[in-house]
PDB file of N, CA, C and O in Angstrom, chain B, residues numbered from 101:
ATOM      1  N   MET B 101     -62.278 -51.296-161.951  1.00  0.00           N
ATOM      2  CA  MET B 101     -61.560 -51.096-161.152  1.00  0.00           C
ATOM      3  C   MET B 101     -60.085 -51.828-161.419  1.00  0.00           C
ATOM      4  O   MET B 101     -58.913 -51.465-161.329  1.00  0.00           O
ATOM      5  N   GLU B 102     -60.753 -53.013-161.783  1.00  0.00           N
ATOM      6  CA  GLU B 102     -59.380 -54.032-162.366  1.00  0.00           C
ATOM      7  C   GLU B 102     -58.377 -53.566-163.259  1.00  0.00           C
ATOM      8  O   GLU B 102     -57.155 -53.716-163.271  1.00  0.00           O
ATOM      9  N   GLU B 103     -59.355 -52.826-164.175  1.00  0.00           N
ATOM     10  CA  GLU B 103     -58.351 -51.971-165.243  1.00  0.00           C
ATOM     11  C   GLU B 103     -57.620 -50.825-164.728  1.00  0.00           C
ATOM     12  O   GLU B 103     -56.481 -50.743-165.189  1.00  0.00           O
ATOM     13  N   LYS B 104     -57.904 -50.045-164.018  1.00  0.00           N
ATOM     14  CA  LYS B 104     -57.508 -49.342-163.163  1.00  0.00           C
ATOM     15  C   LYS B 104     -56.000 -49.599-162.713  1.00  0.00           C
ATOM     16  O   LYS B 104     -54.951 -49.098-163.119  1.00  0.00           O
ATOM     17  N   ILE B 105     -56.293 -50.686-161.598  1.00  0.00           N
ATOM     18  CA  ILE B 105     -54.945 -51.216-160.958  1.00  0.00           C
ATOM     19  C   ILE B 105     -54.222 -51.718-161.906  1.00  0.00           C
ATOM     20  O   ILE B 105     -53.007 -51.677-161.711  1.00  0.00           O
ATOM     21  N   ILE B 106     -54.690 -52.306-163.141  1.00  0.00           N
ATOM     22  CA  ILE B 106     -53.329 -52.654-164.023  1.00  0.00           C
ATOM     23  C   ILE B 106     -53.017 -51.543-165.099  1.00  0.00           C
ATOM     24  O   ILE B 106     -52.025 -51.786-165.785  1.00  0.00           O
ATOM     25  N   SER B 107     -53.515 -50.663-165.301  1.00  0.00           N
ATOM     26  CA  SER B 107     -52.977 -49.407-165.578  1.00  0.00           C
ATOM     27  C   SER B 107     -52.191 -48.948-164.680  1.00  0.00           C
ATOM     28  O   SER B 107     -51.155 -48.480-165.153  1.00  0.00           O
ATOM     29  N   ILE B 108     -52.303 -48.891-163.309  1.00  0.00           N
ATOM     30  CA  ILE B 108     -51.241 -48.121-162.505  1.00  0.00           C
ATOM     31  C   ILE B 108     -49.882 -49.057-162.146  1.00  0.00           C
ATOM     32  O   ILE B 108     -48.794 -48.585-161.818  1.00  0.00           O
ATOM     33  N   ILE B 109     -50.127 -50.177-162.253  1.00  0.00           N
ATOM     34  CA  ILE B 109     -48.760 -51.424-162.096  1.00  0.00           C
ATOM     35  C   ILE B 109     -48.007 -51.077-163.487  1.00  0.00           C
ATOM     36  O   ILE B 109     -46.809 -50.796-163.446  1.00  0.00           O
ATOM     37  N   GLU B 110     -48.841 -51.100-164.959  1.00  0.00           N
ATOM     38  CA  GLU B 110     -47.974 -51.080-166.107  1.00  0.00           C
ATOM     39  C   GLU B 110     -47.545 -49.629-166.298  1.00  0.00           C
ATOM     40  O   GLU B 110     -46.507 -49.606-166.959  1.00  0.00           O
ATOM     41  N   GLU B 111     -47.895 -48.610-166.016  1.00  0.00           N
ATOM     42  CA  GLU B 111     -47.760 -47.337-165.533  1.00  0.00           C
ATOM     43  C   GLU B 111     -45.771 -47.371-164.720  1.00  0.00           C
ATOM     44  O   GLU B 111     -44.673 -47.083-165.196  1.00  0.00           O
ATOM     45  N   ILE B 112     -46.196 -47.834-163.476  1.00  0.00           N
ATOM     46  CA  ILE B 112     -45.181 -47.831-162.442  1.00  0.00           C
ATOM     47  C   ILE B 112     -43.747 -48.930-162.938  1.00  0.00           C
ATOM     48  O   ILE B 112     -42.536 -48.859-162.726  1.00  0.00           O
ATOM     49  N   LEU B 113     -44.349 -49.602-163.446  1.00  0.00           N
ATOM     50  CA  LEU B 113     -43.387 -50.831-164.358  1.00  0.00           C
ATOM     51  C   LEU B 113     -42.918 -50.315-165.571  1.00  0.00           C
ATOM     52  O   LEU B 113     -41.994 -50.934-166.101  1.00  0.00           O
ATOM     53  N   LYS B 114     -43.480 -49.028-166.284  1.00  0.00           N
ATOM     54  CA  LYS B 114     -42.915 -49.061-167.377  1.00  0.00           C
ATOM     55  C   LYS B 114     -43.045 -50.285-168.481  1.00  0.00           C
ATOM     56  O   LYS B 114     -42.109 -50.526-169.243  1.00  0.00           O
ATOM     57  N   THR B 115     -44.268 -51.031-168.510  1.00  0.00           N
ATOM     58  CA  THR B 115     -44.286 -51.882-169.256  1.00  0.00           C
ATOM     59  C   THR B 115     -45.526 -51.758-171.045  1.00  0.00           C
ATOM     60  O   THR B 115     -46.448 -50.952-170.921  1.00  0.00           O
ATOM     61  N   GLU B 116     -45.501 -52.005-171.508  1.00  0.00           N
ATOM     62  CA  GLU B 116     -46.269 -51.878-172.696  1.00  0.00           C
ATOM     63  C   GLU B 116     -47.754 -52.361-172.137  1.00  0.00           C
ATOM     64  O   GLU B 116     -47.991 -53.140-171.213  1.00  0.00           O
ATOM     65  N   PRO B 117     -48.676 -51.646-172.995  1.00  0.00           N
ATOM     66  CA  PRO B 117     -50.008 -52.170-172.329  1.00  0.00           C
ATOM     67  C   PRO B 117     -50.323 -53.184-172.762  1.00  0.00           C
ATOM     68  O   PRO B 117     -50.103 -53.323-173.965  1.00  0.00           O
ATOM     69  N   GLY B 118     -51.055 -54.502-171.923  1.00  0.00           N
ATOM     70  CA  GLY B 118     -51.613 -55.810-172.247  1.00  0.00           C
ATOM     71  C   GLY B 118     -50.376 -56.426-171.453  1.00  0.00           C
ATOM     72  O   GLY B 118     -50.799 -57.344-170.751  1.00  0.00           O
ATOM     73  N   ILE B 119     -49.203 -56.280-171.329  1.00  0.00           N
ATOM     74  CA  ILE B 119     -48.093 -56.975-170.514  1.00  0.00           C
ATOM     75  C   ILE B 119     -48.862 -57.903-169.488  1.00  0.00           C
ATOM     76  O   ILE B 119     -48.972 -59.129-169.521  1.00  0.00           O
ATOM     77  N   VAL B 120     -49.456 -56.839-168.405  1.00  0.00           N
ATOM     78  CA  VAL B 120     -49.972 -57.207-167.232  1.00  0.00           C
ATOM     79  C   VAL B 120     -51.476 -57.535-167.141  1.00  0.00           C
ATOM     80  O   VAL B 120     -52.317 -56.637-167.157  1.00  0.00           O
ATOM     81  N   THR B 121     -51.776 -58.757-167.050  1.00  0.00           N
ATOM     82  CA  THR B 121     -52.941 -59.175-166.816  1.00  0.00           C
ATOM     83  C   THR B 121     -53.316 -59.738-165.329  1.00  0.00           C
ATOM     84  O   THR B 121     -52.380 -59.811-164.532  1.00  0.00           O
ATOM     85  N   SER B 122     -54.318 -60.048-164.994  1.00  0.00           N
ATOM     86  CA  SER B 122     -54.880 -60.655-163.796  1.00  0.00           C
ATOM     87  C   SER B 122     -54.021 -62.033-163.514  1.00  0.00           C
ATOM     88  O   SER B 122     -54.028 -62.308-162.314  1.00  0.00           O
ATOM     89  N   ASP B 123     -53.433 -62.777-164.160  1.00  0.00           N
ATOM     90  CA  ASP B 123     -52.706 -63.824-164.100  1.00  0.00           C
ATOM     91  C   ASP B 123     -51.148 -63.506-163.924  1.00  0.00           C
ATOM     92  O   ASP B 123     -50.436 -64.372-163.415  1.00  0.00           O
ATOM     93  N   THR B 124     -50.592 -62.266-164.339  1.00  0.00           N
ATOM     94  CA  THR B 124     -49.467 -62.226-164.208  1.00  0.00           C
ATOM     95  C   THR B 124     -48.882 -62.208-162.603  1.00  0.00           C
ATOM     96  O   THR B 124     -49.433 -61.648-161.656  1.00  0.00           O
ATOM     97  N   LYS B 125     -47.882 -62.816-162.578  1.00  0.00           N
ATOM     98  CA  LYS B 125     -46.829 -62.852-161.310  1.00  0.00           C
ATOM     99  C   LYS B 125     -45.986 -62.081-160.921  1.00  0.00           C
ATOM    100  O   LYS B 125     -45.072 -61.901-161.726  1.00  0.00           O
ATOM    101  N   ILE B 126     -45.920 -61.513-159.940  1.00  0.00           N
ATOM    102  CA  ILE B 126     -44.576 -60.729-159.704  1.00  0.00           C
ATOM    103  C   ILE B 126     -43.224 -60.991-160.158  1.00  0.00           C
ATOM    104  O   ILE B 126     -42.414 -60.156-160.562  1.00  0.00           O
ATOM    105  N   ALA B 127     -43.074 -62.237-160.047  1.00  0.00           N
ATOM    106  CA  ALA B 127     -41.824 -62.986-160.646  1.00  0.00           C
ATOM    107  C   ALA B 127     -41.394 -63.237-162.169  1.00  0.00           C
ATOM    108  O   ALA B 127     -40.264 -63.587-162.511  1.00  0.00           O
ATOM    109  N   ASP B 128     -42.692 -62.958-163.201  1.00  0.00           N
ATOM    110  CA  ASP B 128     -42.957 -62.869-164.242  1.00  0.00           C
ATOM    111  C   ASP B 128     -42.402 -61.608-164.622  1.00  0.00           C
ATOM    112  O   ASP B 128     -41.802 -61.652-165.696  1.00  0.00           O
ATOM    113  N   ILE B 129     -42.431 -60.341-163.974  1.00  0.00           N
ATOM    114  CA  ILE B 129     -41.886 -59.120-164.462  1.00  0.00           C
ATOM    115  C   ILE B 129     -40.477 -58.530-163.862  1.00  0.00           C
ATOM    116  O   ILE B 129     -40.371 -58.244-162.669  1.00  0.00           O
ATOM    117  N   GLU B 130     -39.650 -58.410-164.588  1.00  0.00           N
ATOM    118  CA  GLU B 130     -38.044 -58.374-164.193  1.00  0.00           C
ATOM    119  C   GLU B 130     -38.164 -57.052-163.151  1.00  0.00           C
ATOM    120  O   GLU B 130     -37.590 -57.052-162.062  1.00  0.00           O
ATOM    121  N   ALA B 131     -38.768 -56.226-163.502  1.00  0.00           N
ATOM    122  CA  ALA B 131     -38.954 -54.952-162.931  1.00  0.00           C
ATOM    123  C   ALA B 131     -39.755 -54.530-161.669  1.00  0.00           C
ATOM    124  O   ALA B 131     -39.872 -53.534-160.955  1.00  0.00           O
ATOM    125  N   TRP B 132     -40.284 -55.885-161.765  1.00  0.00           N
ATOM    126  CA  TRP B 132     -41.366 -55.818-160.154  1.00  0.00           C
ATOM    127  C   TRP B 132     -40.465 -56.535-159.437  1.00  0.00           C
ATOM    128  O   TRP B 132     -40.438 -57.765-159.393  1.00  0.00           O
ATOM    129  N   ASP B 133     -39.513 -55.586-158.711  1.00  0.00           N
ATOM    130  CA  ASP B 133     -39.147 -55.568-157.237  1.00  0.00           C
ATOM    131  C   ASP B 133     -39.813 -55.050-156.412  1.00  0.00           C
ATOM    132  O   ASP B 133     -40.935 -54.553-156.514  1.00  0.00           O
ATOM    133  N   SER B 134     -38.914 -55.177-155.249  1.00  0.00           N
ATOM    134  CA  SER B 134     -39.287 -54.652-153.888  1.00  0.00           C
ATOM    135  C   SER B 134     -39.768 -53.451-153.771  1.00  0.00           C
ATOM    136  O   SER B 134     -40.698 -53.202-153.003  1.00  0.00           O
ATOM    137  N   LEU B 135     -39.137 -52.473-154.592  1.00  0.00           N
ATOM    138  CA  LEU B 135     -39.069 -51.250-154.348  1.00  0.00           C
ATOM    139  C   LEU B 135     -40.508 -50.853-155.431  1.00  0.00           C
ATOM    140  O   LEU B 135     -41.270 -49.939-155.117  1.00  0.00           O
ATOM    141  N   ALA B 136     -40.649 -51.412-156.289  1.00  0.00           N
ATOM    142  CA  ALA B 136     -41.725 -51.291-157.658  1.00  0.00           C
ATOM    143  C   ALA B 136     -43.137 -51.803-156.720  1.00  0.00           C
ATOM    144  O   ALA B 136     -44.211 -51.205-156.783  1.00  0.00           O
ATOM    145  N   HIS B 137     -42.920 -52.880-155.956  1.00  0.00           N
ATOM    146  CA  HIS B 137     -43.976 -53.203-155.046  1.00  0.00           C
ATOM    147  C   HIS B 137     -44.525 -52.164-154.298  1.00  0.00           C
ATOM    148  O   HIS B 137     -45.697 -51.798-154.391  1.00  0.00           O
ATOM    149  N   VAL B 138     -43.458 -51.557-153.354  1.00  0.00           N
ATOM    150  CA  VAL B 138     -44.030 -50.316-152.568  1.00  0.00           C
ATOM    151  C   VAL B 138     -44.641 -49.113-153.229  1.00  0.00           C
ATOM    152  O   VAL B 138     -45.389 -48.314-152.666  1.00  0.00           O
ATOM    153  N   MET B 139     -44.262 -49.067-154.432  1.00  0.00           N
ATOM    154  CA  MET B 139     -44.990 -47.803-155.166  1.00  0.00           C
ATOM    155  C   MET B 139     -46.345 -48.338-155.613  1.00  0.00           C
ATOM    156  O   MET B 139     -47.401 -47.763-155.350  1.00  0.00           O
ATOM    157  N   ILE B 140     -46.234 -49.682-156.433  1.00  0.00           N
ATOM    158  CA  ILE B 140     -47.594 -50.153-156.881  1.00  0.00           C
ATOM    159  C   ILE B 140     -48.240 -49.974-155.585  1.00  0.00           C
ATOM    160  O   ILE B 140     -49.087 -49.101-155.770  1.00  0.00           O
ATOM    161  N   ILE B 141     -48.279 -50.406-154.198  1.00  0.00           N
ATOM    162  CA  ILE B 141     -48.943 -50.674-153.145  1.00  0.00           C
ATOM    163  C   ILE B 141     -49.547 -49.100-153.431  1.00  0.00           C
ATOM    164  O   ILE B 141     -50.585 -48.886-154.057  1.00  0.00           O
ATOM    165  N   GLY B 142     -48.643 -48.014-152.817  1.00  0.00           N
ATOM    166  CA  GLY B 142     -48.950 -46.788-152.433  1.00  0.00           C
ATOM    167  C   GLY B 142     -49.563 -45.881-153.487  1.00  0.00           C
ATOM    168  O   GLY B 142     -50.111 -44.811-153.223  1.00  0.00           O
ATOM    169  N   ALA B 143     -49.424 -46.396-154.701  1.00  0.00           N
ATOM    170  CA  ALA B 143     -50.236 -45.789-155.816  1.00  0.00           C
ATOM    171  C   ALA B 143     -51.561 -46.379-155.816  1.00  0.00           C
ATOM    172  O   ALA B 143     -52.452 -45.561-156.048  1.00  0.00           O
ATOM    173  N   ILE B 144     -51.922 -47.529-155.628  1.00  0.00           N
ATOM    174  CA  ILE B 144     -53.182 -47.959-155.530  1.00  0.00           C
ATOM    175  C   ILE B 144     -53.874 -47.330-154.380  1.00  0.00           C
ATOM    176  O   ILE B 144     -54.955 -46.755-154.502  1.00  0.00           O
ATOM    177  N   GLU B 145     -53.102 -47.472-153.038  1.00  0.00           N
ATOM    178  CA  GLU B 145     -53.740 -46.866-152.204  1.00  0.00           C
ATOM    179  C   GLU B 145     -54.325 -45.490-152.584  1.00  0.00           C
ATOM    180  O   GLU B 145     -55.546 -45.332-152.608  1.00  0.00           O
ATOM    181  N   GLU B 146     -53.497 -44.525-152.872  1.00  0.00           N
ATOM    182  CA  GLU B 146     -54.070 -43.254-152.971  1.00  0.00           C
ATOM    183  C   GLU B 146     -54.806 -42.843-154.045  1.00  0.00           C
ATOM    184  O   GLU B 146     -55.327 -41.727-154.025  1.00  0.00           O
ATOM    185  N   GLU B 147     -54.951 -43.710-155.149  1.00  0.00           N
ATOM    186  CA  GLU B 147     -55.589 -43.216-156.386  1.00  0.00           C
ATOM    187  C   GLU B 147     -57.155 -43.861-156.059  1.00  0.00           C
ATOM    188  O   GLU B 147     -58.171 -43.276-156.436  1.00  0.00           O
ATOM    189  N   LEU B 148     -57.189 -45.240-155.251  1.00  0.00           N
ATOM    190  CA  LEU B 148     -58.342 -45.621-154.827  1.00  0.00           C
ATOM    191  C   LEU B 148     -59.095 -45.509-154.235  1.00  0.00           C
ATOM    192  O   LEU B 148     -60.280 -45.788-154.417  1.00  0.00           O
ATOM    193  N   HIS B 149     -58.384 -44.900-153.042  1.00  0.00           N
ATOM    194  CA  HIS B 149     -58.846 -44.598-151.646  1.00  0.00           C
ATOM    195  C   HIS B 149     -59.013 -45.478-150.778  1.00  0.00           C
ATOM    196  O   HIS B 149     -59.878 -45.435-149.902  1.00  0.00           O
ATOM    197  N   VAL B 150     -57.979 -46.594-150.985  1.00  0.00           N
ATOM    198  CA  VAL B 150     -58.412 -47.982-150.151  1.00  0.00           C
ATOM    199  C   VAL B 150     -57.160 -48.361-149.533  1.00  0.00           C
ATOM    200  O   VAL B 150     -56.137 -47.746-149.833  1.00  0.00           O
ATOM    201  N   SER B 151     -57.133 -49.501-148.532  1.00  0.00           N
ATOM    202  CA  SER B 151     -55.835 -49.582-147.955  1.00  0.00           C
ATOM    203  C   SER B 151     -55.720 -50.792-147.771  1.00  0.00           C
ATOM    204  O   SER B 151     -56.682 -51.457-147.389  1.00  0.00           O
ATOM    205  N   ILE B 152     -54.396 -51.385-148.029  1.00  0.00           N
ATOM    206  CA  ILE B 152     -53.876 -52.588-147.779  1.00  0.00           C
ATOM    207  C   ILE B 152     -53.062 -52.984-146.952  1.00  0.00           C
ATOM    208  O   ILE B 152     -51.921 -52.557-147.127  1.00  0.00           O
ATOM    209  N   PRO B 153     -53.316 -54.073-145.564  1.00  0.00           N
ATOM    210  CA  PRO B 153     -52.635 -53.976-144.347  1.00  0.00           C
ATOM    211  C   PRO B 153     -51.308 -54.455-144.823  1.00  0.00           C
ATOM    212  O   PRO B 153     -51.261 -55.461-145.531  1.00  0.00           O
ATOM    213  N   LEU B 154     -50.344 -53.882-144.525  1.00  0.00           N
ATOM    214  CA  LEU B 154     -48.972 -54.172-144.493  1.00  0.00           C
ATOM    215  C   LEU B 154     -48.460 -55.875-144.522  1.00  0.00           C
ATOM    216  O   LEU B 154     -47.685 -56.486-145.258  1.00  0.00           O
ATOM    217  N   ASP B 155     -49.207 -56.237-143.477  1.00  0.00           N
ATOM    218  CA  ASP B 155     -48.983 -57.774-143.319  1.00  0.00           C
ATOM    219  C   ASP B 155     -49.483 -58.686-144.737  1.00  0.00           C
ATOM    220  O   ASP B 155     -48.882 -59.691-145.116  1.00  0.00           O
ATOM    221  N   LEU B 156     -50.513 -58.200-145.316  1.00  0.00           N
ATOM    222  CA  LEU B 156     -50.851 -58.792-146.583  1.00  0.00           C
ATOM    223  C   LEU B 156     -49.969 -58.140-147.694  1.00  0.00           C
ATOM    224  O   LEU B 156     -49.281 -58.823-148.452  1.00  0.00           O
ATOM    225  N   ALA B 157     -50.020 -57.042-147.734  1.00  0.00           N
ATOM    226  CA  ALA B 157     -49.245 -56.177-149.027  1.00  0.00           C
ATOM    227  C   ALA B 157     -48.000 -56.789-149.025  1.00  0.00           C
ATOM    228  O   ALA B 157     -47.607 -56.925-150.184  1.00  0.00           O
ATOM    229  N   VAL B 158     -47.020 -57.321-147.996  1.00  0.00           N
ATOM    230  CA  VAL B 158     -45.709 -58.083-147.998  1.00  0.00           C
ATOM    231  C   VAL B 158     -45.934 -60.004-148.611  1.00  0.00           C
ATOM    232  O   VAL B 158     -44.992 -60.752-148.874  1.00  0.00           O
ATOM    233  N   GLU B 159     -46.948 -60.255-148.667  1.00  0.00           N
ATOM    234  CA  GLU B 159     -47.565 -61.655-149.178  1.00  0.00           C
ATOM    235  C   GLU B 159     -47.967 -61.792-150.310  1.00  0.00           C
ATOM    236  O   GLU B 159     -48.074 -62.878-150.879  1.00  0.00           O
ATOM    237  N   ILE B 160     -48.266 -60.597-150.825  1.00  0.00           N
ATOM    238  CA  ILE B 160     -48.905 -60.589-152.246  1.00  0.00           C
ATOM    239  C   ILE B 160     -47.677 -60.867-153.762  1.00  0.00           C
ATOM    240  O   ILE B 160     -46.817 -60.137-154.254  1.00  0.00           O
ATOM    241  N   GLU B 161     -48.134 -62.201-154.081  1.00  0.00           N
ATOM    242  CA  GLU B 161     -46.936 -62.844-155.247  1.00  0.00           C
ATOM    243  C   GLU B 161     -47.977 -62.524-156.486  1.00  0.00           C
ATOM    244  O   GLU B 161     -47.310 -62.778-157.488  1.00  0.00           O
ATOM    245  N   SER B 162     -49.071 -62.161-156.839  1.00  0.00           N
ATOM    246  CA  SER B 162     -49.240 -61.815-157.987  1.00  0.00           C
ATOM    247  C   SER B 162     -50.438 -61.269-158.264  1.00  0.00           C
ATOM    248  O   SER B 162     -51.346 -61.395-157.442  1.00  0.00           O
ATOM    249  N   VAL B 163     -50.671 -60.468-159.647  1.00  0.00           N
ATOM    250  CA  VAL B 163     -51.985 -59.442-159.589  1.00  0.00           C
ATOM    251  C   VAL B 163     -52.823 -59.774-159.059  1.00  0.00           C
ATOM    252  O   VAL B 163     -53.361 -58.851-158.446  1.00  0.00           O
ATOM    253  N   GLN B 164     -53.472 -61.077-158.899  1.00  0.00           N
ATOM    254  CA  GLN B 164     -55.032 -61.422-158.451  1.00  0.00           C
ATOM    255  C   GLN B 164     -54.973 -61.415-157.108  1.00  0.00           C
ATOM    256  O   GLN B 164     -55.834 -61.037-156.314  1.00  0.00           O
ATOM    257  N   GLN B 165     -53.919 -61.849-156.906  1.00  0.00           N
ATOM    258  CA  GLN B 165     -54.067 -61.165-154.901  1.00  0.00           C
ATOM    259  C   GLN B 165     -53.900 -59.889-154.787  1.00  0.00           C
ATOM    260  O   GLN B 165     -54.505 -59.405-153.830  1.00  0.00           O
ATOM    261  N   LEU B 166     -53.322 -59.196-155.390  1.00  0.00           N
ATOM    262  CA  LEU B 166     -53.648 -57.667-155.365  1.00  0.00           C
ATOM    263  C   LEU B 166     -54.750 -57.174-155.400  1.00  0.00           C
ATOM    264  O   LEU B 166     -55.264 -56.318-154.680  1.00  0.00           O
ATOM    265  N   LEU B 167     -55.353 -58.057-156.772  1.00  0.00           N
ATOM    266  CA  LEU B 167     -57.255 -57.326-156.966  1.00  0.00           C
ATOM    267  C   LEU B 167     -57.837 -58.096-155.876  1.00  0.00           C
ATOM    268  O   LEU B 167     -58.934 -57.638-155.556  1.00  0.00           O
ATOM    269  N   GLU B 168     -57.499 -59.042-155.243  1.00  0.00           N
ATOM    270  CA  GLU B 168     -58.244 -59.572-154.277  1.00  0.00           C
ATOM    271  C   GLU B 168     -57.835 -58.441-152.913  1.00  0.00           C
ATOM    272  O   GLU B 168     -58.784 -57.978-152.279  1.00  0.00           O
ATOM    273  N   ALA B 169     -56.768 -58.144-152.621  1.00  0.00           N
ATOM    274  CA  ALA B 169     -56.828 -57.397-151.488  1.00  0.00           C
ATOM    275  C   ALA B 169     -57.334 -56.132-151.102  1.00  0.00           C
ATOM    276  O   ALA B 169     -57.485 -55.634-149.987  1.00  0.00           O
ATOM    277  N   VAL B 170     -57.692 -55.482-152.860  1.00  0.00           N
ATOM    278  CA  VAL B 170     -58.794 -54.202-152.869  1.00  0.00           C
ATOM    279  C   VAL B 170     -59.808 -54.671-152.921  1.00  0.00           C
ATOM    280  O   VAL B 170     -60.644 -53.768-152.951  1.00  0.00           O
ATOM    281  N   GLY B 171     -60.462 -56.063-152.965  1.00  0.00           N
ATOM    282  CA  GLY B 171     -61.695 -56.399-152.966  1.00  0.00           C
ATOM    283  C   GLY B 171     -62.232 -56.580-154.475  1.00  0.00           C
ATOM    284  O   GLY B 171     -63.459 -56.620-154.570  1.00  0.00           O
ATOM    285  N   CYS B 172     -61.680 -56.666-155.363  1.00  0.00           N
ATOM    286  CA  CYS B 172     -61.874 -57.040-156.974  1.00  0.00           C
ATOM    287  C   CYS B 172     -62.490 -58.285-156.976  1.00  0.00           C
ATOM    288  O   CYS B 172     -62.768 -58.834-158.042  1.00  0.00           O
TER     289      CYS B 172
END
């Protein structure tokens, strides 16, 4: 599931494969703004059939925290 989530992030942010890892912080990628964040959360919820509570979603600051939010 981790690889799928990273793939979703890379697709939305239009980054080269391998740039986004579990250690990536949102601040590390210029394209990861608030709109991209909403799009990433929505795509993950839709494709993986999970739900990330809004209060948790707004506090996510890294890929690792996003992975933990979906249970990885």
